[in-house]
N, C-alpha and C positions, 0 to 999 in steps of 0.2 A: 629491728635488729640489723637487717641488711642495710638499711639507710645509715645506721650508726657506723657500720663497717666501711661503707663508701665514704662517709665524712672523714673517718679516721685515716683512710688511705690517702686523702688529699694532703696530709702532713708530709707524706713521703715522696711527693712529686715536686720538682723544682718550681713549676708553674701552677701548683695545686692551689685551691682556694678553700682552705679550711675555715670553719666559722670562727668568729672572734672568741667564742667560749673555749674552743680547742686551741687556737693559736696563742692567745694571751698568756696562759700558764707556761707554755713552752718558751715564749719570749722572756717572761719574767725570770725563768730559770737561768737563761743566758745572761740577763742583766745582773742577777745576783752573783753569778760565777765570775764576772769581770769587774764588778763595781770597785771593790777595794784595790785591785791591781791597777785600775785606771787612775784613781785619785791619789794613790800613795806617792808616786814619783814627783808630781808637782809640789806636794806637801814637803817631801824630803828636800827638794831643791830650794824651796822658799825658806826652810829652816836653816839649811847649810849657808845660804847667802844672806841670812838675817833680814829678809824682806818684811815690810810691815804687814799686819794681818789683812788689810784690805787687798793687798796685792797677792797674798796667798790665796784668798778667796777667788780672785780673778783668774789665777793660774788653774785652780780646781775647776772653775766654770768652763774655762777654755778646753781643759782636758776632756770634759764630757761632750762639749760641742764638737771638737775635732774628731773624737771617737765616733760620734753619731754620723758626721759627714763622711768619714772614711768608710764606715760600715755600709752606708747607703750607696756610695759611689762604687764600691766593690760589687754590690748587688745589682746595680743598674748602671753599667758602663756608659761613659760619654766619650765619643771620639777615640776609642781604644784605651781610655783610662779606666781601669777596673776590670775584673775578671768574669763577672756574670755568675759567680757562685756564692753561696751563703758563707759569710765569715763575720766574726765579731772583732772589730779592730779597737785598740785602745793604746794609751801611752805606754811605750816599751821600757821595761826595767833595764834592758840590755844597754841602753844609751847612758845609764846613770853615771858610770865612771867618767865618761867623756864630758857629759854635761856638767858634772861637779868640777872637773878640772878647768874647763873653759870658764865657768861661772866664777870660780874662786880667783882665777888669774885676771879676767877682764870684766866680769860683771854679766848680768843676765842679758843685756842687749847684744853681747857677743855670741851668746848661745843662739839667739834667734837670727842674727846675721849669718852665722855659719850654717845654720839649718836651712835658711833660704837658698843659699848657693848650693849646698849639698843636695837638697831636694831637686833642684834643677838638673844637676849633673846626674842624679840617680835616674832621671827619666830616660837618659841614654843607656844607662845600665840595663833598664828594662827592655829597651829596644834591641839590645845586642846580647841579652842574657844567654841565648842559645849558643853563642860563639865563645863566651868567656866562662861559661859554667864549668868547663873542664879544668879550669885553674883552681877550683874550690872543691876538691874532693873531701870526704869526711875527715881526713887527717888534718886539713886546714880549718874547716868550719868547726870541727869538734874541739880543736885546741883553742880557738877563739872563744867559743861558748864556755869552755871550762875556765878560761882566764877571766871572762866576765863574772862568772859565779864567784870565783875566789876573790876578786877585787871588791865585791859587794859586801863581804862579810864584815869588814870594818864598819861600814855604814850601819848594818843591823845591830852590831854590838854597841855602837855609840848611841843608837836610839834606845836600846834596852836600858842603858844607864841614865837616860833622861835627856840626852842631846846637849846642844851648845848652851841652851838656857840654864840647864842644871849645872853645867861646868862653870858658868859665870857666877851662879849664886852659891856654889859649894855643896850642892845636894847630889851631885853626880854619883851614881852607883848606890844610892841609899836603899835601905831595906824595902821601902814602899815600892820603889821602881823595880826592884828584883822580883817582888811578888807579882806585880802587874805583868811583867814580861813573861815570867815562867808560867803563870796560870794561862795567859793568852796562848802561849806556845803549846801547852799541854792540851788545852781544849781543841785547838786547831788540829793537832796531830790525832787526837781521839776521834774527831769527826771525819777527818780525811782518811784515816786508816781503818776505822771500825764502822763508819756510817754507811748508809745506802741512799741512793736517790738524791733528793734535794740536800740532805744533810751532808753527804759526801762531797758534792760539788761546791757547797757553800761553807766548807769547814773554816776557811779563813775569815769569812764574814761572821760566823757564829763565835769564833774565838775572840774577835775584836769586840763583839757585842758583850760577851761575858766580861772581858777585861775592862770595858767602858763602865759597865754597871758597878764593878768592884771599885773603880776609880771614883765614881760618884759617891759610893758609900764611905770611902776613905775621907773625902772632903778636901777642899783646898787644892785639888789637882786640875779639875776641869773648870775652865773659865768661859762663861756664856756671854760675856760683855759684847764681843763682836757679833755673836749670833743675834742678840737682841737688837742690835743696831742695823743689821743687814735688811735689805728690802726683799720683796717677793719677785720682782721682775727686773732684769737688767741684761743687756747684751754687751759683749766685750768691746772695748774701745780699740779700734785698729791702731797698731803701732804704739800702743801705750808704753811698752817696755823699750821701744826704740830698736834700732839695728846698728850693730858695729861689725866691721869686717877686718879680721886678723888672719893673715895667711896660714899660720900654724893651726889656729882653731878650725879654719875651713878645711884644711887637709885632714885633720883628725876626724872631723864630722863626715867628710866624703868617704874615708876608709871605713867608718862605722856604718854608713849607709850601704857600702858594698857588702860588708859582713852580714848586715841585717837582710839584704836581698837574698843571700844564700839561705838564711834561716826561713825567710818567707816562702821560698821554693819548697822547703820541707813541709811547712804547715799547709800550703795549698795542695801539695801532692797528697798529704794525709787526708785532707778534706775530700778530694776527688775520689781517692780509693775507698775511704771509709763510708762516705755518703752516697757514692754513685757506682762503686765497684769498677773503676777505670782509672787509667793514668791521666794526669793533668796535661792539657795540650800546651805547646809553646806559647800560643796566643793567650791562654789563661794565665800562665806564669808571668809573661811579660806584662800583661794588663794589670795583674795584681801589683807588680813592682812599680809600674808607672802611676797607678792610682794612689799607692802609698806615698810616692814621691811628690806628686802635685799637692796632695793633702798636707805633706810636710811643709810645703811652701805657704799654703794657706794658713797653717798653724803658726808659722813664724810671724805672720802679720797680725794674728789675733791673740797670741800668747799660748798657743797649743803646742806641746812638746811632740817629738817624733812618735809615730805609731807603728804598730805591727799587729799581725793576727795573734789572738790570744790562744795559747795552746790548750788551756782548760776548756775553751769553747769548741775548739777543734775536736777535743776528746768527747765532748757532749754530742757533737754531730755524729761522730763515728759510733758512739754508743747507742743513741736513740734513733739514728737514721732519719731524723726530722730535717728536711732540707727545703721546705716550702718557703719561697721568697716572702710571702706574707708574714711569716713568723719573724723574719729578720728585719722586715720593714718596721714592725712594731718595736723591735729592739732599738733600731736607730732613732725612732721618734721619741721613745722614752728617754734615751740618752740626751737628745737635743732639749727636751723639756726640762730635764734636770739641770742642763747647762745654763739655761737662761733664768734660773731661780737662785739668786745669791743666798737665800735662806738655807737651801740644801747644802751648798758649798761651805757656808759658815758653820753649819752643824758638823760636817765632816772635819773641819779644821779644829774642832774642839777635842778630837780624839787624842789622848795623851801619847807622847812619843814612846814611852816604854811599851805601850800596847801595840803601836805600829811596829816597833822593833821585834817584839815577840812573834808577831804574825809574819813579818817579812822574812824571818830566818828560813821559814819553810819554802818560800818562793826562791830565795837565793840558793838554797840547797838543791831545789829541783832544777835550777838552771845549771848548776855544777854537774849534777848527775846526767843531765841531757847531753852535756859536752862529752862525758865519759861514754855514754851510750853511742853517740855519733862516732867516736874514735873506734868503738868496737865493730863498726860496719866495714872497716878495712883490716886486713891481717896485721896484727901488732908484732911484726917481725922485728929483727934488730934495727933495721934501717928506720922504720916508722917510730919505734920506741925512742930512739936517739933523737930524731927530729923533734918529736913532741917534748921530750925531756929537756933538750937544750933550749927550745923556744920558751918554755915556762921558766926554766932556771934563769935565763938572761933577763926576761921580762920582769919577773917578781924580784929578782936580785937587784936590778937597777932601781926599781921603785923603792926598795927597802934601804938602799944606800945612795940617796940622791946626790951626795957630794961628789960621786964619781963623774958627774957631768959638769962640774963647776967651771971647767975650761972650755966648754962647748958654747957656741953662739946661742943666744936666748931662744931663737926660733927652733933650733935643733933640741935644745934642752926641754922646751915645752912638749915637743912631740915624743921624745925618748923618755920623758918623765912618767909616762903612762905604761904600766905593765901590759895592758891590753894592746896598745899600739906596737910595742916592741915584740911581744909574742906573735902578733899577727904578721909583722914584717919578716921575722926570722923564719917562722914555719912556712910562709908563702914562698920565700926565695929558696930555702933549703929543699922544699918539696920539688921545685923546678930543677935545681942544680944537681942534687944527689940522684944517681941512677936508681931505677927501680930494682928491687931484689925480691924475686918471687921464689927463691929457694926455700925449702923447709928449714926449720930451726936446726 
């Protein structure tokens, strides 16, 4: 009995050495919690840009590989890159609006070109984060996160209706697609709100599994052609997607990396407090951002999209208090193993778009509410409410009426065409310009 207690205690030490029997279930729990969130963005990008199935599989493979590499680098820092704390990293949903805009405008090679440059610039953000952090209080970061969530709803609803393929063949919004999307959404919510333990953290995965089974029963929706043709082992081809460099795309990606750095600070701080009962150090915060940045550069070379810490896994760490590096080493190895297996990625690519749409609504809603929660960390007096309201109004308004930019230079039009970028710029500068008002209402 005492031996078992001592073995269990190893799970709660950073350098603990729990047995494989104890560590593996904990690691699997983390993989299940992040899996769908990691593979969905590359699948959405591939569909939006109408990439061939083999390239969608490559993007999904690269997402697993870059997630595994980033997770391991954060766990075991190299030359100051990485924070030395447990974290599960994966492709970030927050970048989706910018990735979609750049990809639609210039193609996927421009996504990776801008990501390469922005990742390099972001290394310096990590180096000086202690000095620039004051420019990103909750009113700024909360407005940006809220804007991200709002801008993603269109993507989710489009997928619930069947996506671009359904629009092309005239089946968009059909009854079958509505059933798949709503059942997936209902099961995901039921598990997330009413479940416990594994069921609660894997609600999105369970919802997709149920929707997938219903799609198989319906027939004619799931296509296994590419899965049957996929091999069992393959590694990404460096620079397969190419690199293109456009000033406006690079600027938007750099701004997104800045925003994401602020969110990473929040996740790392939550990990340090929830897992270790202390504040994160500046070295850990800077190392996390630098590690995330250099892995973004690596990702740009192999087809892996930008990453960030997964909040659901941060929540698991805070809930279970399991922080042993050995557990997260297993997580990284599992992700790498899945990434070099095209069969796995091809199977994921068979998930119908309405099922993905029904599941991702919950993610996008959570992002939106995270933004609102961040805003609540500062007093919502008249000054702050007006700054947030004006930023959102101008950002969403311009994106809704793009013709208002018809006389702008193309470079400016591309930047201001994103509600996220406009909202960020407005809230950032207004927060600096407008004097603080600490008076009571």
